[in-house]
TORRO-459783 format. One record per residue (C-alpha): x, y, z; chain; residue number from 0; residue in three letters. Coordinates in nm, 4 decimals, always signed. Example, Ala and Ser with C-alpha at 12.3 -4.5 7.8 and 13.67 -1.06 7.14 Angstrom:
! TORRO-459783
+----------+----------+----------+------+-----+------+
:        X :        Y :        Z : unit : pos : code :
+----------+----------+----------+------+-----+------+
:  +1.2300 :  -0.4500 :  +0.7800 :    A :   0 :  ala :
:  +1.3670 :  -0.1060 :  +0.7140 :    A :   1 :  ser :
+----------+----------+----------+------+-----+------+
//
This chain:
! TORRO-459783
+----------+----------+----------+------+-----+------+
:        X :        Y :        Z : unit : pos : code :
+----------+----------+----------+------+-----+------+
:  +2.2689 :  +1.0721 :  +0.9300 :    A :   0 :  met :
:  +1.9088 :  +1.2270 :  +0.9401 :    A :   1 :  leu :
:  +1.6088 :  +0.9969 :  +0.8496 :    A :   2 :  ala :
:  +1.4474 :  +1.0678 :  +0.5362 :    A :   3 :  val :
:  +1.1488 :  +1.2581 :  +0.6930 :    A :   4 :  gly :
:  +1.3739 :  +1.4767 :  +0.9015 :    A :   5 :  asp :
:  +1.5817 :  +1.5707 :  +0.5983 :    A :   6 :  ala :
:  +1.2615 :  +1.6653 :  +0.4150 :    A :   7 :  ala :
:  +1.1189 :  +1.8212 :  +0.6949 :    A :   8 :  gly :
:  +0.8364 :  +1.5763 :  +0.7655 :    A :   9 :  ile :
:  +0.8808 :  +1.4545 :  +1.1230 :    A :  10 :  ala :
:  +0.8269 :  +1.0661 :  +1.1807 :    A :  11 :  gly :
:  +0.8383 :  +0.9780 :  +0.7806 :    A :  12 :  leu :
:  +1.0430 :  +0.6745 :  +0.7403 :    A :  13 :  arg :
:  +1.1543 :  +0.4925 :  +0.4168 :    A :  14 :  pro :
:  +0.9260 :  +0.2143 :  +0.4760 :    A :  15 :  his :
:  +0.6149 :  +0.4242 :  +0.4942 :    A :  16 :  ala :
:  +0.6975 :  +0.5704 :  +0.1505 :    A :  17 :  leu :
:  +0.7215 :  +0.1655 :  +0.0452 :    A :  18 :  arg :
:  +0.3884 :  +0.1094 :  +0.1818 :    A :  19 :  his :
:  +0.2169 :  +0.3949 :  +0.0546 :    A :  20 :  thr :
:  +0.3681 :  +0.3085 :  -0.3169 :    A :  21 :  tyr :
:  +0.2375 :  -0.0622 :  -0.2800 :    A :  22 :  ala :
:  -0.0966 :  +0.0549 :  -0.1323 :    A :  23 :  thr :
:  -0.1581 :  +0.3225 :  -0.4196 :    A :  24 :  arg :
:  -0.0633 :  +0.0547 :  -0.6688 :    A :  25 :  leu :
:  -0.3138 :  -0.2027 :  -0.5285 :    A :  26 :  arg :
:  -0.5828 :  +0.0736 :  -0.5135 :    A :  27 :  arg :
:  -0.5102 :  +0.1703 :  -0.8524 :    A :  28 :  gly :
:  -0.5868 :  -0.1880 :  -0.9668 :    A :  29 :  gly :
:  -0.2483 :  -0.3375 :  -0.9945 :    A :  30 :  ala :
:  -0.2579 :  -0.7146 :  -0.9705 :    A :  31 :  asp :
:  -0.0825 :  -0.8690 :  -0.6828 :    A :  32 :  pro :
:  +0.1622 :  -1.0383 :  -0.8714 :    A :  33 :  ala :
:  +0.2503 :  -0.6861 :  -1.0252 :    A :  34 :  gln :
:  +0.3015 :  -0.5403 :  -0.6736 :    A :  35 :  val :
:  +0.5091 :  -0.8306 :  -0.5593 :    A :  36 :  gln :
:  +0.7353 :  -0.7796 :  -0.8854 :    A :  37 :  tyr :
:  +0.7545 :  -0.3990 :  -0.8327 :    A :  38 :  leu :
:  +0.8416 :  -0.4459 :  -0.4678 :    A :  39 :  leu :
:  +1.0969 :  -0.7012 :  -0.5437 :    A :  40 :  gly :
:  +0.9229 :  -0.9651 :  -0.3185 :    A :  41 :  his :
:  +1.0149 :  -1.3443 :  -0.3646 :    A :  42 :  ala :
:  +0.6351 :  -1.4305 :  -0.2915 :    A :  43 :  ser :
:  +0.3161 :  -1.2674 :  -0.3359 :    A :  44 :  val :
:  +0.2461 :  -1.3847 :  +0.0162 :    A :  45 :  ala :
:  +0.5255 :  -1.1206 :  +0.1325 :    A :  46 :  thr :
:  +0.3364 :  -0.8635 :  -0.0544 :    A :  47 :  ser :
:  +0.0055 :  -0.9636 :  +0.0947 :    A :  48 :  gly :
:  +0.0349 :  -0.7299 :  +0.4021 :    A :  49 :  arg :
:  -0.0283 :  -0.4292 :  +0.1632 :    A :  50 :  tyr :
:  -0.3650 :  -0.6213 :  +0.0493 :    A :  51 :  phe :
:  -0.5337 :  -0.5930 :  +0.4005 :    A :  52 :  arg :
:  -0.8503 :  -0.3661 :  +0.3656 :    A :  53 :  ala :
:  -0.9611 :  -0.1519 :  +0.6619 :    A :  54 :  gly :
:  -1.3280 :  -0.1363 :  +0.7639 :    A :  55 :  ala :
:  -1.3965 :  +0.1789 :  +0.5525 :    A :  56 :  ala :
:  -1.2504 :  +0.0395 :  +0.2416 :    A :  57 :  glu :
:  -1.4491 :  -0.2747 :  +0.2680 :    A :  58 :  val :
:  -1.7719 :  -0.0883 :  +0.3273 :    A :  59 :  ala :
:  -1.7030 :  +0.1321 :  +0.0166 :    A :  60 :  ser :
:  -1.6377 :  -0.1753 :  -0.1957 :    A :  61 :  val :
:  -1.9525 :  -0.3557 :  -0.0754 :    A :  62 :  val :
:  -2.1609 :  -0.0013 :  -0.1305 :    A :  63 :  glu :
:  -2.0011 :  +0.0160 :  -0.4949 :    A :  64 :  his :
:  -2.1003 :  -0.3470 :  -0.5886 :    A :  65 :  val :
:  -2.4372 :  -0.3710 :  -0.4119 :    A :  66 :  phe :
:  -2.5456 :  -0.0080 :  -0.3682 :    A :  67 :  gly :
:  -2.7856 :  +0.1564 :  -0.6079 :    A :  68 :  glu :
+----------+----------+----------+------+-----+------+
//
């Protein structure tokens, strides 16, 4: 059986990468952590927490948005 990415012609793509992208886009789009938890089917919001870690560029962007003029 081919991996999802191989079947689609995208080498290295795996189902978890799609799930991670889905959760990350929900979060960046303003979804509440509890909503992401529900949509991912996690029993605890702590399990969904891995999708809420921001990288340095994202943190800098938020700080600039809030405090920049």
